[in-house]
C-alpha positions as CSV (number, residue, x, y, z in Angstrom):
1,M,0.1,-0.2,0.0
2,K,1.8,3.5,-1.2
3,P,1.9,6.2,1.4
4,L,-0.2,9.1,0.7
5,A,-1.7,7.3,-2.7
6,T,-5.6,7.1,-2.7
7,L,-7.5,3.6,-3.1
8,S,-10.5,3.0,-4.7
9,I,-13.1,1.0,-2.6
10,G,-12.3,-2.2,-4.5
11,D,-8.4,-1.7,-3.7
12,V,-9.3,-1.1,0.0
13,A,-11.4,-4.3,0.0
14,E,-8.8,-6.3,-1.3
15,A,-5.8,-4.5,0.8
16,L,-7.7,-5.4,3.9
17,Q,-8.9,-9.2,3.1
18,K,-5.4,-10.6,4.4
19,E,-6.2,-9.2,7.9
20,F,-10.3,-9.5,7.7
21,P,-11.1,-11.9,5.4
22,S,-14.8,-11.2,5.3
23,V,-14.4,-7.6,4.2
24,S,-15.8,-6.6,0.7
25,V,-17.0,-3.7,-1.3
26,S,-20.5,-3.9,0.2
27,K,-19.5,-4.0,3.7
28,L,-17.6,-0.9,3.0
29,R,-20.4,0.8,1.5
30,F,-22.5,-0.2,4.4
31,L,-20.1,1.4,7.0
32,E,-20.1,4.5,4.9
33,S,-23.9,4.4,4.7
34,E,-24.3,4.2,8.6
35,G,-21.8,7.3,9.0
36,L,-18.9,5.5,10.1
37,I,-16.5,6.3,7.2
38,H,-16.2,9.2,4.7
39,P,-13.9,8.5,2.0
40,P,-13.9,11.8,-0.4
41,R,-14.9,11.5,-3.9
42,T,-13.6,12.7,-7.4
43,A,-15.5,15.0,-9.4
44,S,-16.7,12.0,-11.0
45,G,-18.1,10.4,-8.0
46,Y,-15.6,7.7,-7.2
47,R,-14.5,7.2,-3.9
48,E,-11.1,7.9,-2.9
49,Y,-9.8,6.2,0.3
50,R,-6.7,7.9,1.6
51,E,-4.4,6.5,4.2
52,V,-6.5,8.0,7.1
53,D,-9.8,6.5,5.8
54,I,-8.2,3.2,5.5
55,E,-7.0,3.0,9.1
56,R,-10.2,4.2,10.2
57,V,-11.8,1.2,8.5
58,R,-9.2,-0.9,10.3
59,Y,-9.9,0.6,13.2
60,I,-13.6,-0.4,13.1
61,L,-13.1,-3.6,12.0
62,R,-10.7,-4.7,15.0
63,Q,-13.1,-3.3,17.1
64,Q,-15.9,-5.8,15.8
65,R,-13.4,-8.4,15.7
66,D,-11.7,-8.1,18.7
67,H,-13.9,-6.4,21.0
68,F,-17.5,-7.3,19.7
69,L,-18.5,-3.8,19.8
70,P,-21.5,-3.0,18.0
71,L,-21.3,-0.3,15.0
72,K,-23.4,1.9,17.2
73,V,-21.1,2.1,20.0
74,I,-18.1,2.2,17.7
75,K,-19.6,5.3,15.9
76,T,-20.2,7.1,19.3
77,K,-16.7,6.8,20.0
78,L,-15.2,7.9,16.8
79,N,-17.7,10.9,16.8
80,A,-16.1,11.8,20.3
81,W,-12.6,12.0,18.9
82,E,-13.6,13.7,15.9
83,R,-15.2,16.3,18.5
84,G,-11.9,16.2,20.5
85,E,-13.6,14.6,23.4
86,E,-11.1,11.5,23.7
87,P,-10.3,11.1,27.3
88,T,-6.9,11.7,28.3
89,M,-6.9,8.9,30.9
90,A,-8.7,5.6,30.4
91,P,-11.2,4.6,33.4
92,P,-9.7,2.2,35.8
93,P,-10.6,-1.5,34.9
94,G,-13.7,-2.8,36.5
95,P,-13.5,-6.2,38.7
96,P,-12.5,-9.2,37.3
97,P,-15.8,-11.0,36.7
98,E,-14.3,-14.4,38.2
99,T,-14.3,-12.2,41.4
100,Y,-17.5,-10.1,41.0
101,F,-20.0,-13.0,39.9
102,A,-18.2,-15.5,42.4
103,T,-20.8,-17.6,44.7
104,S,-20.6,-19.7,47.2
105,E,-22.2,-23.4,47.4
106,V,-24.9,-21.7,50.2
107,R,-28.4,-23.4,49.0
108,L,-30.8,-22.8,51.5
109,D,-34.9,-23.1,51.9
110,A,-37.1,-20.6,53.1
111,E,-36.6,-21.3,56.5
112,G,-33.1,-21.6,56.6
113,L,-32.7,-18.5,54.8
114,A,-34.8,-16.6,57.7
115,R,-32.3,-18.4,60.2
116,S,-29.1,-17.4,58.5
117,A,-30.5,-13.6,58.1
118,G,-31.6,-13.7,61.7
119,V,-35.4,-12.6,60.5
120,P,-38.9,-14.0,61.2
121,S,-40.0,-16.4,58.5
122,S,-43.0,-14.2,57.7
123,V,-40.3,-11.5,56.4
124,I,-39.3,-13.8,53.8
125,G,-43.1,-14.5,52.9
126,A,-43.4,-10.7,52.9
127,L,-40.3,-10.0,50.6
128,V,-41.7,-12.8,48.2
129,D,-45.3,-11.4,48.0
130,H,-43.8,-8.2,47.1
131,G,-41.4,-9.5,44.6
132,V,-38.2,-8.4,46.2
133,L,-37.4,-12.3,46.6
134,A,-37.9,-14.3,43.6
135,A,-40.5,-17.0,44.3
136,G,-40.0,-20.7,44.0
137,Q,-42.3,-23.7,43.9
138,P,-43.7,-24.3,47.3
139,G,-41.4,-26.5,49.2
140,E,-38.7,-26.1,46.4
141,E,-37.3,-22.6,46.9
142,I,-33.6,-22.7,47.1
143,Y,-31.8,-19.3,48.0
144,R,-28.4,-18.5,47.6
145,D,-25.7,-16.2,49.0
146,D,-27.0,-12.9,47.0
147,D,-30.6,-13.7,48.2
148,L,-29.2,-13.8,51.7
149,A,-27.6,-10.4,51.3
150,V,-30.8,-9.3,50.1
151,V,-32.6,-10.4,53.1
152,R,-30.0,-9.1,55.2
153,A,-30.1,-5.6,53.4
154,A,-33.8,-5.4,53.6
155,H,-34.0,-6.4,57.2
156,R,-31.7,-2.7,58.0
157,L,-34.1,-0.8,56.0
158,M,-37.1,-2.5,57.6
159,V,-35.9,-1.6,60.9
160,H,-35.8,2.1,60.2
161,G,-39.8,1.7,59.2
162,L,-39.9,0.7,55.9
163,E,-41.7,-2.1,54.6
164,P,-41.4,-4.6,52.1
165,R,-43.7,-2.8,49.7
166,H,-41.8,-0.1,49.7
167,L,-38.6,-2.0,48.9
168,R,-40.0,-3.2,45.6
169,S,-39.4,-0.1,44.1
170,I,-35.6,-1.0,44.6
171,R,-36.1,-4.3,42.9
172,L,-37.8,-2.8,39.8
173,A,-35.1,-0.2,39.6
174,A,-32.6,-3.3,40.0
175,N,-34.6,-4.9,37.1
176,R,-34.7,-2.1,34.8
177,E,-30.8,-1.7,35.3
178,V,-30.5,-5.6,34.5
179,D,-32.5,-5.1,31.2
180,L,-30.2,-2.1,30.0
181,F,-27.0,-4.2,30.9
182,R,-28.2,-7.1,29.0
183,Q,-29.0,-5.2,25.7
184,L,-25.4,-3.7,26.3
185,A,-23.8,-7.1,26.4
186,G,-26.4,-8.7,24.0
187,P,-23.8,-8.8,20.6
188,L,-21.4,-10.6,22.9
189,L,-23.7,-12.9,24.2
190,R,-25.0,-13.8,20.9
191,H,-21.6,-15.3,20.2
192,A,-21.1,-18.8,21.4
193,S,-17.1,-18.5,21.5
194,P,-15.6,-18.5,25.1
195,A,-13.7,-15.5,24.2
196,S,-16.9,-13.5,23.5
197,R,-18.6,-14.7,26.6
198,Q,-15.6,-13.7,28.7
199,Q,-15.9,-10.4,27.2
200,A,-19.6,-10.0,28.0
201,A,-18.5,-11.1,31.6
202,E,-15.8,-8.4,31.9
203,V,-18.3,-6.0,30.7
204,L,-21.4,-6.7,32.7
205,A,-19.0,-6.9,35.6
206,D,-17.7,-3.3,34.8
207,V,-21.2,-1.6,34.2
208,A,-22.6,-3.2,37.1
209,Q,-19.6,-1.8,39.6
210,A,-19.8,1.5,37.8
211,A,-23.7,2.1,38.4
212,R,-23.5,1.1,41.7
213,E,-20.7,3.4,42.5
214,M,-22.6,6.3,40.2
215,Q,-25.9,5.4,42.3
216,E,-24.3,5.6,45.7
217,A,-22.8,9.0,44.8
218,M,-26.2,10.5,43.7
219,V,-28.0,9.3,46.9
220,R,-25.1,10.5,48.9
221,S,-25.0,14.0,47.6
222,D,-28.8,14.6,47.6
223,L,-29.2,13.5,51.2
224,R,-26.3,15.8,52.0
225,E,-28.1,18.3,50.7
226,T,-31.0,17.1,52.8
227,L,-29.1,17.4,55.9
228,D,-27.6,20.6,55.0
229,R,-31.1,22.7,54.5
């Protein structure tokens, strides 16, 4: 590939096929129609790919292949860079998914969950009735360590006067977050390869922790204002 020279769309597709075997003229036209690349044209309307345009295509294809990013996310990143909004520092990495999603072998029925959490059995029933805890088949409920953490936190809130019906709003907010994050990781989860699922786990652990930190900061700030009034 000659430096400073321009290539036709067919030449670009051919030049990139060694690294990206599936690239084609139609793929390049699609990227252009989606607004990700903007090769200049001659007076006759032919595309002329400069070195910078080819590198942009190469970046897009690598993001798709190596990181399974959807084109919408790639376009957002490219647009931010064009506006000079590229961050000067990368955000710190999120927790390793093996740590974030780690779970113990705890398996409890409703009665065992109540005993482990130090709450009356009626609390478990009320949390299930209001959708805070998932309901299992009668006599076959299996609760794990995350459920135990939910009950203990719910008990702390109830000691201060909140009722299970009030805690349902927290459950619904969590459901909305999960739906949002599932959409984000959807393109990765649709791939069957171990690498894509590992990437999905890393993304989900990162966004889940970031959302928790963001929410905690917002709540703390608003409550501080309440105390300062």
